[in-house]
TORLO-853141 format. One record per residue (C-alpha): x, y, z; residue in three letters. Coordinates in steps of 0.02 Angstrom, whole numbers, plus 32768, in hexadecimal, padded with zeros to 4 digits. Each point is the difference from the previous one (the first is absolute). Example, Ala and Ser with C-alpha at 12.3 -4.5 7.8 and 13.67 -1.06 7.14 Angstrom:
BEGIN
82677F1F8186Ala804580AC7FDFSer
END
This chain:
BEGIN
3C6969D3E1E8Met7FA47F8A8067Asp807B7F998077Leu7FDC7F4B8014Asn80657FAF80A4Leu7FF37F2E8018Asn80287FC880AFArg80797F81800EAla80227FB180BBAsp80D47FD4800CTyr80047FDA80B8Leu7FE0801080C5Gln8083802E807CVal7FCD801680ACGly7F9B809E8049Val804180997FAEThr802580B98061Ser8004809B7F78Gln8083802C7F8FLys80467F528017Thr80087FD17F3FMet808180347F62Lys80277FCD7F5FLeu80A580027FD8Leu805080667F6APro7FED7F9F7F56Ala808F7FCC7F8CSer7FAD804B7F6FArg7F5D80737FC3Arg7F657F918021Arg80647F6F804DAla7FB57F97807EThr8030802780BDGln80337FB68093Lys7F83802B80A6Val803F7FFA80B5Val7F84800F8098Val80157FED80B2Gly7F777FCB806EAsp7FC57FF680AFHis80647F5F8022Asp80AA80567FE7Gly80247F967F53Val803A807C7F6EVal7FDB7F907F5BMet8047803F7F3FCys7F977FA47F8EPhe7FE380067F30Gly7F907FBC7F99Met80287F537F7FLys7F847FC07F92Lys7F7B80478069Gly805D7FC08093Glu804F8060809DAla809E7FD18006Val805C802580A8Thr80A280697FEBVal801E7FFE80C3Phe7FA47FFE8099Lys8045802C80B1Thr7FDB7F9880A3Leu7F5D803F807APro80408094806DGly7FA680898045Gln7F74806F7FBALys803D80667F4AIle7FA48096801AAla804B805D7F76Arg80667FC57F45Leu8069807E7F92Glu806C7FE07F7FLeu80C0807A8006Gly808F7FFE7FA0Gly807F80857FDEVal7FB280957FBDLeu7FCE80197F39Asn803F7F387FD1Thr7F617F818016Pro7FA37FDD80AAGln803E7F438020Glu801D7FF580C2Lys7F6F7FCA8067Val8002805180ADPhe7F757FD18085Val7FC3803880A1Ala7FE57F818078Ala7FE4803480CFGly809680838014Ser808A7FD17F74Glu800B7FEF7F45Ile803C7F7E7FAEArg8045800F7F49Gly80157F817F70Phe802F7FF77F59Thr7F897FCD7F5BLys80337F4C8031Arg7FE17FFE80A5Gly80B28003805ALys7FF0808B80A7Gln807A80687FFBPhe7FBC80808094Leu7FD27FDB808DSer7FE980BD807BPhe7F9B8004809DGlu7FBE80B5802EThr801180578099Asn7F32800E7FECLeu7FA77FB580AFThr7F687FF37F8FGlu7FE47F877F5ESer8021805F7F51Ile7F5A802D7FB5Lys8036805B7F63Ala80A380027F99Met804780577F6EHis80B17FE87FC6Ile805D80797F77Ser80C17FC87FEDGly805E8000807ESer7F70805E806CAsp7F8F7F9A806BLeu7F4F80488052Phe7FAA7FA58078Leu7F6E8030807BSer7FAA7FAE8095Ala7F5B801B8039Ser803F80B68039Tyr80B87FF47FDFIle805280427F5BTyr80B57FD27FF2Asn808F80277F54His80957F947FF0Tyr807480107F80Cys807E7F6F7FE0Asp7F977FBC80A0Cys8054807A805ALys7F70806C807BAsp7FD880B27FA4Gln7F6580568024His7F847FE1807BTyr7F45804D8021Tyr7F817FDA8076Leu7F4380157FB5Ser7F61803A8067Gly7F967F6E7FA1Asp80237F737FBDLys805E7FD67F53Ile7FB57F8A7F7AAsn807980317F84Asp80A280517FD9Ile805880347F4CIle809C806B7FBDCys7FEA806C7F69Leu808E7FB87F87Pro80A580478040Val80557FDF7F55Glu7F82806D7FA5Arg8002809B808BLeu8098804E805DPro7FBB7FBF80BEArg7FA57F74805CIle7F6380138026Thr7F857F838061Pro7F6380158015Val7F917FBB8085Leu7F3C7FCB7FF9Ala7FB3800B80A0Cys7F597FB48056Gln7FD380CB802CAsp7FE580367F41Arg80A780487FE6Val80987FEB7F8ELeu80A980208057Arg8077803C7F8BVal80AE7FEC8075Leu809D80577FD6Gln80957F9B8071Gly7FA57FE080A3Ser7F8280867FFFAsp7F5580437FA7Val800980637F6AMet7F6080157FE9Tyr7F4E7F988029Glu7F7A7FDF7F5FIle7F537FDB8040Glu7FB57F747F8BVal7F387FE98005Pro80187F4C806EGly80797F948048Pro80797FDD7F8APro80377F598004Thr80767FF57F6BVal806B80637F9ELeu80657FF67F45Ala805F80707F88Leu7F9E80217F70His80357F907F69Asn80677FC6806AGly8090807C7FF3Asn7FAF80A0804CGly7FB1803C7F5FGly804380827F8DAsp804780638088Ser803D7F718069Gly7F8780428078Glu7F5B7FBD7FE7Asp7FB57F98809DLeu7F727F918006Met7F9B7FC7807DPhe7F757F96803CGly7F8280048085Thr7FA47F908085Ser7F6780317FC9Asp80277FFA7F40Gly803E809A7FC6Lys809D802D7F9ALeu804B80817FDAGly80B280547FA3Leu805180668052Ile80AC80857FDBGln80817FFD8090Ile806E808A7FD8Thr8069806B808CThr7F968081801CSer7F437FBF8000Lys7FA97F717FACPro7F9880127F67Ile7F637F977FF1His7FEF7FA87F5ALys7F6D7FAE7FF8Trp7F8F7F908080Glu7F7C7F727FE9Ile7F747FF08069Arg7FBC7F5E8032Asn7F5D801A7F97Glu7FC17F547FFBLys80337FDA80D2Lys807A7F8C7FD3Arg80937FAF8075Gly808C805C8046Gly80AC7FF37F9BIle808E7F958016Leu805D80057F7ACys802380557F57Val80737FE57F7EAsp802D80577F47Asn80087FA77F74Phe7FCD800F7F3BAsp7F777F748004Ile7F9480627F6DVal80A27FF17F86Gly7FF680C37FDEAsp80AF8025803CGly7FB28068809AVal800E7FAE809CLys7F577FD1804DAsp7FCE800E80BALeu7FE07F528050Leu7FB07FF180A2Val7FC57F758082Gly7F8680058085Arg7FE97FC080AFAsp7F4A7FB97FABAsp805E7F9F7F76Gly7FE7807A7F79Met807880337F82Val7FF180837F99Glu807C80537F69Val800080B87FDFTyr803480617F57Ser801980AA7FF6Phe7FAA80647F98Asp804980947FA4Asn8014807980A4Ala80547F7F804AAsn7F597FD58071Glu7FE37F55802CPro7F737F937FB3Val7FA67F638034Leu80367F787F5DArg7FEB7F5F805BPhe7FCD7F9B80B2Asp7FF77F558029Gln7FC57FD180AFAla80617F6C8057Leu7FAF7FAE8097Ser80908034806CGlu80608098803ASer809C80387F7CVal808E80038067Thr807080277F84Ser800980377F2EIle80777FF77F8BGln7FFF80197F39Gly806C7F8F7FB4Gly80167F477F98Cys7FF27F82804BVal7F917F737FA7Gly80417FE57F46Lys8089806F7FB7Asp7F92809E7F96Gly7F708008806FTyr8004809A8067Asp7F987FD880ACGlu7FDA804480B5Ile80327F9A8094Val7FC080028091Val80017FB580A8Ser7F7F7FE38076Thr7FE47FF480CDTyr7FEE7F4B7FF5Ser80A47FEC7F98Gly7FC67FEB7F46Trp807980407F86Val7F8380237F73Thr801480447F4BGly7F8B806F7FAFLeu80507FE57F3EThr7FD880467F4FThr802E7F557FB9Glu7F407FBB7FC2Pro7FBD7F47804BIle7FCC7FC77F54His804B80157F6ALys7FA080377F70Glu7FD17F8C7F72Ser7FEF80087F51Gly7F467FE77FAFPro7FBA7F3F8004Gly80A07FCF8062Glu7FD97FBC80BBGlu807880368080Leu808C7F738038Lys8037800680AEIle80BB7FFC7FF5Asn80657F878043Gln80508067807AGlu7F588034804FMet7FDC7F3B7FFAGln80887FE98064Asn7FD280888085Lys7F537FCE8009Ile80367F3A8022Ser80858032808BSer7F7E80808045Leu7F897F5D8011Arg80917F8D8052Ser80278078806EGlu7F5180218043Leu7FDD7F38800EGlu809D80088068His7FD48083807CLeu7F3E7FB48011Gln805A7F678043Leu8067805F8066Lys7F80805E805DVal7F927F557FFFLeu80927FA68052Gln80358090807CGlu7F2980068027Arg80087F52802CGlu80A48019806DLys7FB78074806CTyr7F5C7FB08003Gln80447F5C8054Gln80778062806DSer7F718064804FSer7FC97F8B8028Gln80B07FAD8057Ser7FFB801480C1Ser80B1805C7FFFLys7FAB80697F69Ala804680BA7FF6Lys7F9B80947FAASer805B80857FD0Ala7FA380AE7FD9Val8013802B7F3FPro804D80B78012Ser7FD380747F4FPhe802180C27FEASer7F7E807E8004Ile802580917F94Asn7F7680888046Asp7FFD80CF7FF5Lys7F70807A806APhe800B808C7FB4Thr7F7480AC8006Leu7FBD802F7F5CAsn7FFD80B47FE8Lys7F7780067F74Asp7F857FA88076Asp803F800E80A3Ala80087F52800ASer80877F718034Tyr80357F727F8FSer80307F64804DLeu80657F867F84Thr801D7F5A8048Leu80647F987F6EGlu80357F54801EVal80917F937FA5Gln7F7D7F617FF6Thr7F3B80167FD6Ala7F968051808CIle7F8A7F7C8047Asp7FAC809B8067Asn800680B28061Val7FA7801A80AALeu7FEA80BD8021Ile7FEE801E80B2Gln7FEE80B38055Ser7FED8040809CAsp7FE680A07FBFVal7F7B803F7F8APro801580127F4EIle7FAC7FFB7F68Asp803D7F5A7F6ALeu7FEE80627F49Leu7FF77F9B7F79Asp809E7FEA7F82Val7FE07FDE7F55Asp80997F9B7FFALys7FCC7F938080Asn7FB47F4F7FCCSer7FE97FAB80A3Ala7F537FDE804DVal7FE2805E80ADVal7FAD7FBF809DSer7FD5806F8091Phe7FDB7FB980A7Ser7FA180548086Ser806A80538087Cys7FEF802680B6Asp804A80A38028Ser7FA9801B80ACGlu80597F7B805ASer80A67FD87F8BAsn802D808D7FAAAsp7FE77F9B7F5BAsn7FD080847F62Phe80277FA77F71Leu800F7F4D7FDFLeu80097FE47F39Ala802B7F707F9DThr805A80067F51Tyr7FE57F517FA3Arg808180027F6ECys7FE07FB47F58Gln80977F7E7FC1Ala80A480307FDCAsn7FE880C38057Thr809B80448057Thr7FDA80A48017Arg7F5B804A803FLeu7FE880BA8010Glu7F8180498084Leu7FD180AF8025Lys7FB2803D80A9Ile7FCF80CA804BArg8030801280B6Ser7F97808A8083Ile8084807E8039Glu8004800280BEGly7FC27F308006Gln80C17FAE7FFETyr80307F54801FGly80467F6A7F94Thr7FA97FA47F5ELeu80537F537FFCGln80187F8A7F62Ala80077F378018Tyr80437FC57F59Val7FEE7F4E7FD8Thr80657FCF7F56Pro7FC17F427FAEArg80847FB58045Ile80017F418073Gln800E7FFE8096Pro7F8680908008Lys805480AC8056Thr7FDA80AB8007Cys80688093801EGln7FC180B48056Val8029809B7FD2Arg7FE480A78070Gln7FCB80A57FB4Tyr7FF4809B8073Leu7F6180827FE9Ile802D80998053Lys7FA68084805FPro801080757F64Leu801A7F817F79Ser7FA780577F50Leu809480928021His8094800A7F93Gln80B18042800CArg801E809F7F99Thr809F807D7FF4His7F77809E7FEFVal7F6C8039805DIle7F95809E7FDBAsp803380868095Pro7F6E80637FF8Asp7F847F8A802DArg7F8A801A80B3Pro80767F998084Met7FD67FAF809EAsn80A87FE68061Thr80227F5A8088Leu807F8011807FThr80677F7C8057Leu807D80188074Thr80467F9F807DGly80897F8B804AGln801F7FA27F63Phe808D7FD97F8FSer800D802B7F41Phe7FFE7F307FDDAla7F5D7FF08061Glu7FA680927FB2Val80347FB67F5CHis7FC97F648019Ser7F4D80478021Trp800180607F55Val80177F4F7FA8Val7F7C7FA78089Phe7F8480927F94Cys803680247F5ELeu80187F9E7F6FPro80AD7FFC7F8DGlu8068803580A2Val80AE7FB68000Pro80237F8F8091Glu8096804A8049Lys801280AF8030Pro805280687F99Pro80A8805B8022Ala7FF180A3804AGly7FAA804780ADGlu7F6B803F7FA0Cys7F817FC27F76Met7F7C803C7F88Thr7F7B7F827F9DPhe7F6380517FACTyr7F8E7FA07FCEPhe7F4E7FE87F97Gln7F6F7FA7800FAsn7FCF7FA47F5EThr7F5A7FFE8015Phe7FD380C98032Leu80A680587FD7Asp801D804F80A6Thr80A480158030Gln80707FDD80B4Leu80A4803E8026Glu80617F9E808CSer809A80498050Thr80457FAF809CTyr809F80008050Lys80307FC080B8Lys7F8680378083Gly7F9D80567F8AGlu7F7B7FC77F7AGly7F8C80897F8DIle7F837FC67F89Phe7FA680757F78Lys7F6A7FD17FA0Ser7F7080547F97Asp7F8D7F698047Asn7FC1800B80AAIle7FE27F3C8006Ser80AA7FDC7FD1Thr804A80688090Ile7F807F998086Ser802F7F5B7FB3Ile80A980358021Leu7FE2804580A5Lys7FA97F478035Asp80737F907FBFVal80B580678042Leu7FA4801480AFSer7FEC7F4B8004Lys80A07FB87FC2Glu80568086807EAla7F847F9F809CThr803B7F607FC4Lys80C680468026Arg7FCC805D8085Lys803980A47FC1Ile7FCB808F8055Asn7FA580737F4ELeu7FCE80AD8019Asn7F7A80177F66Ile7FED80B27FBCSer7F8980257F5ETyr7FC580A87FA9Glu7F567FD87F89Ile7FE380737F67Asn7F4C80177FFCGlu8039801D7F2FVal80487F4C7FF8Ser7F457FC5800BVal7FA4805C7F81Lys80A27FE37F8FHis7FF97F3C8012Thr7F4080077FD5Leu801380517F66Lys809F7F707FCALeu7F797F8D801CIle7F7780487FABHis80287FCE7F48Pro801C7F4B8045Lys7F617FFC8058Leu7FA780557F85Glu80327F927F62Tyr7FEE7F628072Gln7F478035801ELeu7FDC80047F58Leu803D7F737FE4Leu7F997FB28080Ala7F5B805D7FA4Lys80287FCF7F4ALys80327F448035Val7F3F7FF2805FGln7FC180577F71Leu80287F847F79Ile7F927F5E8022Asp7F6C80807FEAAla803D80507F62Leu801F7F4B7FB7Lys7F437FD98047Glu7FC7808E7F8FLeu805D7FE57F64Gln7FD07F527FF1Val7F41802F8015His800980947F9FGlu80757FAC7F6DGly807680A77FF9Asn804D80758065Thr7FD8809A7F8BAsn7F908045808CPhe806E80098093Leu805B80A88031Ile80C67FF17FBDPro803C7FFE809AGlu7F847F54801DTyr80487FC07F42Arg80B580228030Cys7FF97F9280B3Ile7FB37F637F8CLeu8086801F7F90Glu807D7FFD807DGlu7FA37F768083Ala808D7F747FE0Asp809680808024His7F9C806480A0Leu7FC77F518051Gln80C47FB87FE5Glu80588098804CGlu7F6A7FF08092Tyr80437F62801FLys80B080257FFCLys7FDC806B8092Gln7FA67FBC8088Pro7FCD80648093Ala805680987FBAHis7F6D8075802FLeu7FE97FA380BBGlu80B7802A800FArg7FFF80B17FCALeu7F6D80118079Tyr80637FAB8082Gly808C807E7FE8Met7F8680A6800EIle7FB87FAA8094Thr80AF7FED8068Asp802F809B7FB5Leu7F6680628059Phe80267F9280BDIle80C980297FEEAsp7FD580BE7FEBLys7F85800A809CPhe808A7F7E8065Lys807F8069800BPhe7F7C808C803BLys7FDC7F828086Gly7F407FED7FAEThr7FB97F517FDBAsn7F8980037F6BVal7FE97F537FE0Lys7F2F8012801BThr800B80847F63Lys80477F7D7F8FVal7F497FCB7FB8Pro7FE880B67FD8Leu809E80127FAELeu7FD87F467F90Leu7F4F80707FE0Glu8058807C7FBBIle808A7F9D7F94Leu7F757FA07FC7Asp7FB280A27FB6Ser809780347FC1Tyr803980C47FF0Asp80AE8032801EGln7FB980AB8057Asn7F937FBA8079Ala809E7F7B8036Leu806780938022Ile7F6E80548057Ala7FD97F678076Phe80B47FF2802CPhe7FFE80CE8021Asp7F5D7FF3807EAla801A7F5E8057Ala
END
């Protein structure tokens, strides 16, 4: 059965955060439901649809930004009470809008995530988790990394209270009281948690997670160890997951999985006989989907998927057909209800146009006055700067609550801008004077009308560090611009991991000196991505990293007065040595630096580079042949005389050229890494081999792995 859903926009509130829209329970099956939504203006609004119009049930006064909205109530009864988290306060409302709770928590930071189960309230700020029962403090936990979401397994179905924290370091932490029962590593930073089928599945222990790099998974949380049931890889390179829900939209009696992503994609997955999810429907909206729910809002009897978006649109994807079928020979008549709706919209549009015209004239007159005052209009930007493991590139996503006019990208560090298929903006580059003012990139993206979201991809070079700046100008008057800054770190292509291969040949860098634990932690934060800003609890810390480009690894262990860094790549150790000594000098700290170099690691790193280099050389060679082969094909009229290898190149010409275009400077980057490895190997021996680099490049041009290894050994 094909799933056909039609879009219906209900209304627009202010900018919304993740998980701030819910549907109140229906009075009977497939009856229309009320929608409750909270926004950044601090307004909680509940509305229902009547004759195609949104009718407000209640609306609160503005206040602090609403970070989360959940439904609650007595266990095993309809969950009709509305709870919102704003700042460090929890407020509760009845379904009619009467406030019955105002609970000021003892959290020093703003609440980021919330879960409610009966009289139990589970909250988290950036690093702190608290459990309250009847507004009394029960349990507390300080997380080692940022907490993105929180949930508790259903207490009405299980004999225990089991909260689960989704943490930025790719770990789900399963708690028991104030302690961690165990940790579960997941394939990306988890951004959202949800109970499978809304109740934890057959066992009550099934938990779904979505990650910031677009992966989905299901895990059974048992008392002893987790059971991984399934995982959906993000093969289509879609956005990160912000919200999930379970609802039978297909109508086959089995709940489907509804997914909302930060690139505006809404997906519906059905489950096959093996209980594995299969994609049944997807639709792209123009902005990120912050909340998703299945239910019935627009009209009795028609199920739909209701979503809220970043800029505050509450939209339904409904099973109700747009056009009613007419009998043979009959003309389709627009009923009175539709005519009334169209005339109402027309009059509203005319009124708005008149109001805009009046306000514009008023502003023009006031701006010419001698007592004129100009206020800079404020606007919200939702931005995300994340490292993609698959292609070792950074994604920069900028989303604005109004249409974007242009975005200027400036960088004081060498970076490559990569093509993004979803990006329809026109890019133009300006020449830069990198020698006099450290300006390596100036690029302007001019957006098409009504574009509110822009996605860019960049690739950095390890060892080169600085700041990337985005100047965002929306289409509003008077013209205004906001600047966002993103740090390109010295080891920018390294990603946190939790296990490394202990059998690799490692090089070691040891630092000792009069520095505190907080100081050495700040140096690690400066050098490496995905390290929590706050120093973790304890006297000693170990972090593991993997280079997303080369698959080399790094182990970092440090405490007060000592830091030990181990890597199978000499260049990583060299970058750390240079940067850490520079940072210590800035703070006038005397460092003792020692190192142990493992000669075997050089050959090991070259072997890791080999398949990538061989592939890129072959790709470049094939692309160079395409034009000549096409000329031969035109001249001869067929390709039968060509050997199979050349025929294959012609058949795949478009794909090869597209792949080559997507990876600019890939070959040069690999050459650069091998050159750095060569220089760094001998730098630790006290020898300068820069004069031998031209000879090394000659060997690379006629690449042979054994000849390259022999050159490294002989030099």
